[in-house]
C-alpha positions in Angstrom: -51.3 -8.8 -8.0 -50.0 -5.5 -6.7 -47.3 -3.5 -8.4 -44.8 -4.4 -5.7 -45.6 -8.1 -6.1 -45.1 -7.8 -9.9 -41.7 -6.1 -9.2 -40.6 -8.8 -6.8 -41.6 -11.6 -9.2 -39.5 -10.0 -11.9 -36.3 -11.1 -10.2 -36.8 -14.9 -10.3 -38.0 -14.5 -13.9 -34.9 -12.5 -14.8 -32.5 -15.0 -13.1 -34.3 -17.9 -14.7 -33.8 -16.4 -18.2 -30.1 -15.8 -17.4 -29.6 -19.4 -16.2 -31.3 -20.5 -19.4 -28.5 -18.7 -21.2 -30.4 -15.7 -22.5 -28.1 -12.7 -22.9 -28.5 -10.6 -19.8 -29.2 -7.4 -21.7 -32.1 -9.2 -23.5 -33.3 -10.7 -20.3 -33.5 -7.3 -18.6 -35.1 -5.7 -21.6 -37.8 -8.3 -21.9 -38.5 -8.3 -18.1 -38.6 -4.5 -18.1 -40.9 -4.1 -21.1 -43.2 -6.9 -19.9 -43.3 -5.5 -16.3 -44.2 -2.1 -17.5 -47.0 -3.6 -19.7 -48.4 -5.5 -16.7 -48.3 -2.4 -14.5 -49.7 0.2 -16.9 -51.8 -2.1 -19.1 -50.9 0.1 -22.0 -48.9 -1.3 -24.9 -48.8 2.2 -26.4 -47.0 3.5 -23.4 -44.5 0.7 -23.6 -43.8 1.4 -27.3 -43.4 5.1 -26.5 -41.0 4.3 -23.7 -39.0 2.1 -26.1 -38.4 5.1 -28.3 -37.7 7.8 -25.7 -35.6 5.6 -23.3 -33.4 4.4 -26.1 -32.5 8.0 -27.1 -32.1 9.2 -23.5 -29.8 6.3 -22.6 -27.5 6.5 -25.6 -27.3 10.3 -25.7 -25.6 10.4 -22.3 -22.2 12.2 -22.7 -20.8 10.2 -19.9 -21.1 6.9 -21.8 -19.0 8.2 -24.7 -16.0 7.4 -22.6 -16.6 3.7 -22.8 -15.6 2.9 -26.4 -12.6 5.2 -26.1 -11.2 3.3 -23.1 -11.9 0.0 -24.8 -10.0 1.2 -27.9 -7.1 2.4 -25.7 -6.9 -1.1 -24.1 -6.8 -2.8 -27.5 -4.1 -0.5 -28.9 -2.0 -0.9 -25.8 -2.0 -4.6 -26.3 -1.0 -4.2 -30.0 1.8 -1.9 -29.0 3.4 -4.4 -26.7 2.9 -2.3 -23.6 1.7 -5.4 -21.6 5.0 -7.2 -22.4 7.1 -4.1 -21.5 5.4 -3.8 -18.2 5.9 -7.4 -17.3 9.6 -7.4 -18.3 10.2 -4.2 -16.3 8.6 -5.7 -13.2 10.3 -9.0 -13.7 13.7 -7.3 -14.0 13.4 -6.0 -10.5 11.5 -8.8 -8.8 12.1 -12.0 -10.8 15.1 -13.2 -8.8 13.1 -13.2 -5.5 11.2 -16.2 -4.4 7.8 -15.7 -5.9 9.2 -12.6 -7.7 8.0 -13.5 -11.2 4.4 -13.9 -9.9 4.7 -10.6 -8.1 5.9 -9.1 -11.3 2.8 -10.4 -13.0 0.6 -8.6 -10.4 2.6 -5.4 -10.9 2.3 -5.6 -14.7 -1.5 -6.3 -14.3 -1.8 -3.1 -12.2 0.1 -1.1 -14.8 -1.9 -2.5 -17.7 -5.1 -1.9 -15.8 -4.2 1.7 -15.6 -4.5 2.0 -19.4 -7.2 -0.6 -20.0 -10.1 -0.4 -17.6 -11.4 -4.0 -18.1 -10.8 -6.9 -15.8 -11.3 -9.7 -18.4 -9.2 -7.9 -21.0 -6.4 -7.3 -18.4 -6.5 -11.0 -17.4 -6.5 -12.3 -20.9 -3.8 -9.9 -22.2 -1.4 -10.4 -19.3 -1.9 -14.2 -19.4 -0.6 -14.3 -23.0 2.6 -12.5 -21.8 3.2 -13.8 -18.3 1.9 -17.4 -18.3 4.8 -18.8 -20.4 7.3 -16.9 -18.3 5.8 -18.2 -15.1 5.9 -21.8 -16.4 9.5 -21.3 -17.6 10.6 -20.0 -14.2 9.3 -23.2 -12.5 5.9 -22.0 -11.1 3.1 -24.5 -10.7 0.1 -24.2 -12.9 -2.2 -23.5 -10.0 -0.2 -20.6 -8.6 0.4 -19.1 -12.1 -3.3 -19.1 -13.2 -4.5 -17.9 -9.8 -2.0 -15.0 -9.8 -3.1 -13.9 -13.3 -6.8 -14.3 -12.5 -6.4 -12.2 -9.4 -4.2 -9.7 -11.0 -6.7 -9.2 -13.8 -9.3 -7.9 -11.4 -7.1 -4.8 -11.0 -8.3 -3.7 -14.4 -11.7 -2.6 -13.0 -10.4 -1.0 -9.9 -7.3 0.9 -10.8 -8.5 4.0 -12.8 -9.5 4.4 -15.5 -12.4 1.9 -15.1 -15.3 1.3 -17.4 -17.4 -0.1 -14.5 -16.7 3.0 -12.5 -17.9 5.2 -15.4 -21.2 3.3 -15.5 -21.6 3.5 -11.7 -21.0 7.3 -11.9 -23.6 7.6 -14.5 -26.2 5.6 -12.5 -25.6 7.5 -9.3 -24.9 10.9 -10.8 -21.5 11.2 -9.3 -18.3 12.9 -10.5 -16.2 10.4 -12.5 -12.9 12.1 -11.7 -13.6 11.9 -8.0 -14.5 8.2 -8.3 -11.2 7.6 -10.2 -9.3 9.4 -7.5 -11.0 7.4 -4.7 -10.2 4.1 -6.4 -6.5 4.8 -6.6 -5.4 3.9 -3.1 -7.7 0.8 -2.8 -6.2 -0.3 -6.1 -2.6 0.0 -4.9 -3.6 -1.8 -1.7 -5.0 -4.6 -3.8 -1.8 -5.0 -5.7 0.3 -4.9 -2.6 -2.0 -7.4 -0.9 -1.7 -9.8 -3.8 2.1 -9.6 -3.6 2.0 -10.3 0.1 -0.2 -13.3 -0.6 2.4 -14.6 -3.1 5.2 -14.1 -0.6 3.3 -16.1 2.0 2.2 -18.8 -0.5 5.7 -19.6 -1.7 6.9 -19.9 1.9 4.2 -22.3 2.7 4.6 -24.2 -0.5 8.2 -23.7 -1.6 8.0 -26.3 -4.4 5.3 -24.3 -6.2 7.7 -21.5 -7.4 11.1 -21.0 -8.9 13.4 -18.0 -9.4 14.5 -16.1 -12.4 18.2 -15.2 -12.7 19.2 -11.8 -11.2 19.7 -9.3 -14.0 22.5 -6.7 -14.0 21.5 -3.2 -13.0 22.0 -1.9 -16.5 19.5 -4.4 -17.8 17.0 -3.5 -15.1 17.3 0.2 -15.9 16.8 -0.5 -19.6 13.7 -2.5 -18.9 12.3 0.3 -16.7 13.0 2.9 -19.4 11.1 0.8 -21.9 7.8 1.5 -20.0 8.0 5.3 -20.2 5.1 5.4 -22.7 2.8 3.7 -20.1 3.9 6.2 -17.4 3.5 9.1 -19.8 0.0 8.0 -21.0 -1.2 7.4 -17.4 0.1 10.7 -16.2 -1.4 12.6 -19.1 -4.8 10.9 -18.9 -5.3 10.6 -15.1 -3.4 13.7 -14.2 -5.2 15.7 -16.9 -8.6 14.6 -15.6 -7.7 15.3 -11.9 -6.2 18.7 -12.7 -9.2 19.8 -14.7 -7.3 20.1 -18.0 -9.4 17.4 -19.6 -12.9 16.1 -19.1 -12.9 12.3 -18.6 -13.9 11.8 -22.2 -11.2 14.1 -23.5 -8.7 12.4 -21.2 -9.7 9.0 -22.7 -9.3 10.4 -26.2 -5.8 11.6 -25.4 -5.0 8.2 -24.0 -6.3 6.4 -27.1 -4.2 8.7 -29.3 -1.1 8.1 -27.2 -1.4 4.3 -27.2 -2.1 4.4 -30.9 1.1 6.4 -31.5 3.1 4.1 -29.4 1.7 1.0 -31.2 2.5 2.7 -34.6 6.0 3.7 -33.5 6.7 0.2 -32.3 6.0 -1.1 -35.8 3.2 -3.4 -34.5 0.3 -1.3 -35.8 -0.7 -2.0 -39.4 -4.0 -1.5 -41.1 -5.2 -5.0 -40.5 -4.5 -4.8 -36.7 -6.0 -1.3 -36.5 -9.1 -2.6 -38.2 -9.3 -5.5 -35.8 -8.9 -3.2 -32.9 -11.8 -1.0 -34.2 -14.0 -4.0 -34.8 -13.2 -5.4 -31.3 -14.0 -2.0 -29.8 -17.3 -1.8 -31.7 -18.2 -5.3 -30.6 -17.4 -4.7 -27.0 -19.2 -1.3 -27.0 -22.3 -2.9 -28.6 -22.4 -5.6 -25.9 -22.0 -3.0 -23.1 -24.5 -0.6 -24.5 -27.1 -3.3 -25.0 -26.7 -4.3 -21.4 -27.0 -0.7 -20.4 -30.2 -0.4 -22.5 -31.8 -3.5 -21.0 -30.9 -2.2 -17.5 -32.5 1.2 -18.3 -35.9 -0.5 -19.1 -35.7 -2.8 -16.2 -34.9 0.0 -13.8 -37.8 2.1 -15.2 -40.0 -0.9 -14.5 -38.7 -1.1 -11.0 -39.4 2.6 -10.4 -43.0 2.0 -11.5 -43.4 -1.0 -9.2 -42.1 1.0 -6.2 -39.9 -1.9 -5.2 -36.7 0.1 -4.3 -38.8 2.5 -2.2 -40.5 -0.4 -0.5 -37.2 -2.0 0.3 -35.8 1.3 1.6 -38.8 1.8 3.8 -38.6 -1.7 5.2 -34.9 -1.4 6.1 -35.6 2.0 7.8 -38.5 0.5 9.8 -36.4 -2.5 11.0 -33.8 -0.1 12.6 -30.8 -2.1 11.4 -27.4 -0.6 12.1 -25.9 1.0 8.9 -22.9 -1.2 9.0 -25.1 -4.3 9.3 -27.0 -3.3 6.2 -23.8 -2.4 4.3 -22.2 -5.8 5.0 -25.4 -7.7 4.0 -25.5 -5.8 0.7 -21.8 -6.6 0.1 -22.5 -10.2 0.8 -25.2 -10.2 -1.9 -22.7 -8.7 -4.3 -20.2 -11.4 -3.4 -22.7 -14.2 -4.2 -23.9 -12.5 -7.4 -20.3 -11.9 -8.5 -19.9 -15.7 -8.8 -22.5 -16.0 -11.5 -22.7 -12.6 -13.2 -20.3 -10.2 -14.9 -19.4 -7.0 -13.1 -21.2 -4.6 -15.4 -24.5 -6.5 -15.4 -24.3 -6.7 -11.6 -23.8 -3.0 -11.2 -26.6 -2.1 -13.7 -29.1 -4.5 -12.1 -28.5 -3.9 -8.4 -27.4 -0.2 -7.9 -31.0 1.2 -8.6 -32.2 -1.1 -5.8 -29.4 -0.9 -3.2 -28.3 2.7 -3.7 -31.6 4.3 -2.5 -31.4 2.0 0.6 -27.9 3.3 1.4 -29.0 6.9 1.0 -31.5 6.4 3.9 -28.7 5.3 6.3 -26.4 7.6 8.3 -22.8 6.8 8.0 -21.6 10.1 9.4 -20.5 11.6 6.0 -21.9 13.6 3.2 -24.1 12.0 0.5 -21.4 12.5 -2.1 -18.7 10.9 0.1 -21.1 8.0 1.0 -21.9 7.4 -2.7 -18.2 7.3 -3.7 -17.2 5.1 -0.7 -20.0 2.7 -1.4 -19.1 2.6 -5.0 -15.5 1.6 -4.3 -16.6 -1.1 -1.8 -19.1 -2.5 -4.4 -16.4 -2.5 -7.1 -14.0 -4.4 -4.8 -16.6 -7.0 -3.9 -17.6 -7.4 -7.5 -13.9 -8.0 -8.2 -13.8 -10.7 -5.5 -16.7 -12.4 -7.2 -14.7 -12.6 -10.4 -12.2 -14.9 -8.7 -14.4 -16.8 -6.2 -14.6 -20.5 -6.9 -16.4 -22.4 -8.3 -17.6 -20.0 -11.0 -15.5 -16.8 -11.0 -15.4 -15.6 -14.6 -11.7 -14.7 -14.5 -10.8 -18.2 -13.3 -12.3 -19.7 -16.5 -10.8 -17.1 -18.8 -7.3 -17.9 -17.5 -7.9 -21.6 -17.2 -9.0 -21.7 -20.9 -5.5 -20.4 -21.8 -3.8 -23.1 -19.8 -5.5 -26.4 -20.4 -2.7 -28.3 -18.7 -3.7 -27.0 -15.3 -6.7 -28.5 -13.6 -9.3 -25.9 -12.6 -9.2 -27.3 -9.0 -5.6 -26.4 -8.7 -6.5 -22.8 -9.7 -9.3 -22.8 -7.1 -7.0 -24.0 -4.3 -4.4 -21.3 -5.0 -6.9 -18.4 -5.6 -8.5 -18.8 -2.2 -5.4 -17.1 -0.7 -6.1 -14.1 -3.0 -9.8 -14.1 -2.1 -8.9 -14.0 1.6 -6.7 -10.9 0.9 -9.6 -9.2 -0.9 -12.1 -9.9 1.9 -9.7 -8.5 4.5 -9.3 -5.4 2.4 -13.1 -5.0 2.1 -13.4 -5.1 5.9 -10.6 -2.5 6.4 -12.0 -0.1 3.8 -15.5 -0.5 5.2 -14.4 0.2 8.8 -12.1 3.1 7.8 -13.7 5.1 5.0 -10.9 7.8 5.3 -8.5 5.4 3.4 -10.8 5.7 0.4 -11.8 9.3 0.8 -8.7 11.2 2.0 -7.5 12.2 -1.5 -10.8 13.9 -2.3 
């Protein structure tokens, strides 16, 4: 068996282990180590790689940002910032038809700007918004679909943990990736609000209205979210202006959310300890997946599979856009069965070299950033694509009274919005890149 054949056989073995419920980090680690052993025939080399690769992976300065952003998200939840964001958005939009659902999307976008995780955004906002949506007369299907879709904004609107990992894998500037994600993230939020407006007109019995609040109450609710605005401006503005490195900016954000939580009286020692433990647990999970991917990618490099795929695509003479949409289609399918981080770590070392061989009429840096944003959006779509989108099950687990099929039916409108946005951003890269 040739090295390339060994590399190709690794994928069905890996997927088989995942479907047998092996942790994906462990599956990639076992396949990577086993594949290197088969190719080199040297167990000593594999053991040596186990020592050096582990140190090289975890000594990366770029990855130090991950636990800090996770801690920032946990502290923001403790400090009640998610509730403040929802109340502010509801104060201005709640009296409109579909307004409370739109407010949920707006609150998800705001919380995503200080969280960086899709599942965390969905779960946190569901605790706040789901009872309010039900109280306002919204159907269970529309309520859960809205929060599942809104939760995906956590990995697109900067800061984003997945973008940090993509930047590390492709050796791109984290600040530029954050900047490029900003406009697509806003378009996503606006697209979801437009979907809600259309949905409640097609199915008027699926939504109610909250009472219109006096202007003074709206203003008070808006003023209550000043900590979120201040933290976002300090973190993102500091990174973009060069005052902070991304890691320093994340540290400032974590400190800010911690102070807000303490000032609100919600942060005590027990909750702080719980936040630290949750951050440590989340970081360990992410880093183990990163380690497994590092060994699997080293094995793929030895097998020459990425190079063989790149050479095959070049030889076929496919149009660059054809290759791009085929790659995005693969991501859409994978997104239905895998989490976003695992997908990025597994696939980028294969697809990114292929994209580098194609001529999209832009610099390599711009192509890498544009491709990364498109991948992130399609990964986001996979999180809400029936029948197995992960966000759908996270939200549905918090609302057992709503049949999952009702959530699926409503979320298809949001999926259509996402797919349309992917096409627009793919055909017009300037929308993503004009801020750079």
